[in-house]
C-alpha positions in Angstrom: 79.3 204.8 73.2 82.5 203.1 71.2 79.7 201.8 68.4 78.7 206.0 68.1 82.5 207.0 67.8 82.8 204.6 65.0 79.7 205.5 63.5 80.8 209.3 63.9 84.0 208.6 62.7 82.5 206.5 59.0 80.0 209.4 58.5 82.8 212.2 58.6 84.7 210.3 56.2 82.0 209.4 53.9 81.5 212.8 53.7 85.1 214.4 53.3 85.1 211.9 50.3 82.0 212.0 49.1 81.7 213.0 45.2 79.8 216.3 44.6 77.0 215.7 41.9 77.6 217.2 38.6 76.8 221.2 37.7 72.9 220.8 36.3 72.5 223.4 33.8 69.7 225.4 32.8 67.8 223.3 30.1 66.7 227.0 28.5 70.5 227.9 28.4 71.1 224.2 26.1 68.2 225.6 24.0 69.9 228.4 23.4 73.2 227.1 22.6 71.0 224.3 20.3 69.3 227.2 18.6 72.8 229.2 18.4 74.1 227.0 16.5 71.9 225.6 13.8 70.7 229.4 12.8 74.3 230.0 12.8 75.3 226.4 10.4 71.8 227.4 8.0 72.4 231.2 7.7 73.6 231.9 4.2 77.4 232.2 2.9 77.3 235.7 2.7 76.7 236.3 6.1 78.5 238.4 8.2 79.5 235.4 10.5 81.2 237.5 13.3 78.8 240.2 13.4 75.8 237.2 14.3 78.0 235.2 16.7 78.8 239.0 18.3 75.0 239.7 18.3 74.6 236.1 20.3 76.5 237.1 23.1 76.0 240.6 23.1 71.9 239.6 23.9 70.8 240.6 28.0 69.9 237.2 28.4 73.6 236.3 28.0 75.1 238.6 30.3 73.5 238.2 32.5 73.8 233.9 32.8 75.2 232.5 35.2 79.2 231.9 35.9 79.2 228.3 34.5 76.5 228.7 31.7 78.4 232.0 30.9 82.2 230.4 30.4 80.5 227.8 28.4 78.7 230.0 26.1 82.3 231.7 25.5 83.7 228.9 24.9 81.4 227.8 22.7 81.4 230.9 20.3 84.8 231.2 20.4 85.0 227.8 18.9 82.0 228.6 16.5 84.1 231.8 15.4 87.3 229.9 14.1 85.2 227.4 12.7 83.4 230.6 10.5 86.2 232.6 10.2 89.3 232.0 8.1 91.8 230.5 10.3 94.9 231.6 8.6 93.9 235.5 8.1 94.4 236.3 11.8 96.3 234.0 13.4 97.5 236.8 16.4 93.5 237.4 16.9 92.6 233.9 17.3 95.2 233.0 19.5 94.3 235.4 22.0 90.7 234.6 21.4 91.3 231.3 22.4 94.1 231.8 24.7 91.2 234.7 26.8 88.6 231.5 27.3 91.6 229.0 28.2 92.8 231.4 31.4 89.1 232.6 32.1 88.0 228.8 32.4 90.8 227.4 33.8 90.8 230.5 36.9 86.8 229.5 36.9 87.9 225.7 37.8 90.7 226.5 40.6 87.3 228.2 42.8 84.5 225.9 41.7 84.9 221.8 41.2 81.2 221.2 40.9 81.1 221.4 37.2 78.8 220.2 34.2 79.8 218.0 31.3 78.4 221.1 29.4 81.2 223.4 30.7 84.0 220.5 30.6 83.4 219.9 26.9 83.2 223.4 25.9 86.6 223.9 27.6 87.8 220.7 25.8 87.1 222.3 22.3 88.7 225.3 23.4 91.6 223.4 24.5 91.8 221.4 21.0 92.0 224.4 19.4 94.8 226.1 20.7 97.2 223.0 20.4 97.3 224.3 16.9 99.2 227.1 18.4 101.6 225.3 21.0 104.4 222.8 20.4 106.6 220.4 22.2 105.6 219.5 26.4 102.9 222.8 26.1 100.9 220.6 23.0 101.1 217.6 24.7 100.1 218.4 28.2 97.2 220.4 26.7 96.0 217.8 24.6 95.8 215.3 27.1 94.2 217.7 29.5 91.5 218.3 27.0 91.5 214.7 26.8 91.0 214.1 30.7 88.1 216.4 30.8 85.9 214.7 27.6 86.4 211.4 29.8 85.4 212.9 32.9 82.2 215.0 31.3 81.2 211.4 29.3 81.6 209.8 32.7 79.5 211.6 33.9 76.8 211.7 30.7 77.2 208.3 29.2 74.7 210.0 26.7 75.9 213.5 26.4 76.3 213.5 21.9 77.9 216.9 22.2 80.1 215.1 24.4 81.3 212.2 21.7 81.2 214.6 18.9 84.1 216.9 20.8 86.2 213.7 21.8 85.6 211.9 18.5 86.8 215.1 17.2 90.1 214.7 19.6 90.4 211.3 18.5 90.2 211.7 15.1 93.8 213.7 15.0 95.2 212.1 18.2 97.9 209.9 17.2 97.8 206.0 18.0 99.5 206.1 20.8 97.4 208.4 22.8 94.5 206.2 22.0 93.7 208.1 19.4 93.0 207.0 15.2 90.4 206.9 12.7 88.5 203.4 14.0 88.4 205.2 17.9 87.0 207.9 16.1 84.4 206.2 14.4 83.6 204.8 17.6 82.4 208.0 19.3 80.7 209.5 16.4 78.5 206.3 16.7 78.0 206.9 20.0 77.0 210.9 19.2 74.3 209.6 16.8 72.5 206.9 18.8 72.6 209.1 21.8 72.0 212.8 19.8 68.6 214.5 21.4 68.7 216.4 19.0 68.8 216.4 15.0 71.8 219.7 15.1 74.0 216.4 17.0 73.2 214.1 14.4 73.9 216.5 11.4 77.1 217.5 12.7 78.2 213.9 14.0 77.4 212.4 10.8 79.3 215.6 8.3 82.5 215.3 10.6 82.1 210.9 10.7 81.8 211.5 6.7 85.0 213.2 6.5 87.0 209.7 8.7 84.8 207.6 5.8 86.9 209.9 3.6 90.4 209.5 5.1 89.8 206.0 5.1 89.2 205.3 1.7 85.7 204.3 2.2 84.2 206.5 -0.2 80.5 205.5 -0.3 80.2 205.5 3.2 81.0 208.8 3.5 78.6 209.7 0.7 76.2 208.2 2.4 76.5 210.0 5.6 76.9 213.2 4.0 73.7 212.5 2.3 71.8 211.7 5.6 73.3 214.9 7.5 71.4 216.9 3.8 68.6 215.2 4.3 67.7 216.9 7.9 68.0 220.1 6.9 67.5 220.4 2.8 67.9 223.6 3.1 71.8 223.8 4.4 74.9 224.5 2.2 77.7 222.7 4.4 77.7 219.3 2.6 78.1 221.0 -0.7 81.3 222.8 0.7 82.6 219.3 2.2 81.8 217.4 -1.0 83.7 219.8 -2.8 87.0 219.9 -0.6 86.8 215.9 -0.6 86.4 216.6 -4.7 90.0 218.5 -4.4 91.5 216.1 -2.3 91.3 217.2 1.2 89.0 217.2 4.1 86.9 219.5 6.0 89.5 219.7 8.9 92.4 220.4 6.3 
């Protein structure tokens, strides 16, 4: 009887301390995210990007997604909106979009602990952009929280290319005292390329990594990454935009 009680206690303790398996995303949602991002990045420069993004979010299949997928898609779309629209043109509106995504995701996380690496990285990406609108202690808190979500996502899935891209971008801007820097960013972009399942992840990782090389003064490596990225999608124009900015003494992120 005593042994049975001991085993029961051990079983209850193990159950209480068990780590829930990460939420598994529907593969169709992941495919839709990649299709959206690829089409967005290959659109002609004359395209109304805002309209394209809004149309994507208004599709019935987006409206009917489970909460975690829905918030992830909204987070990704919000970040891409800032990537493609002039971030200095409507500061208040941009802040409102990011702040809305931040609070919506934060509230969801209070009730849902079983989080996918996709959700974690999408939320960390929102926080990484929100840093630009914060100051002092709040900026530091949001920045370090974003870092923790990137790291948690990559612990859950060590082959998550999209996560490595986000984390590498965070490291690119972070000071050395927080673990950031160009060398750290290069390492993570390398992992993104190595573990990529899609051409799009390789394409973005190469372009972003080229800008790390640019900031390090490594023009040969920079140009090589841009050419390799362009060769993936022969009709894309982003690499041309990056080259022009580099020639004017600025990186893509400036």
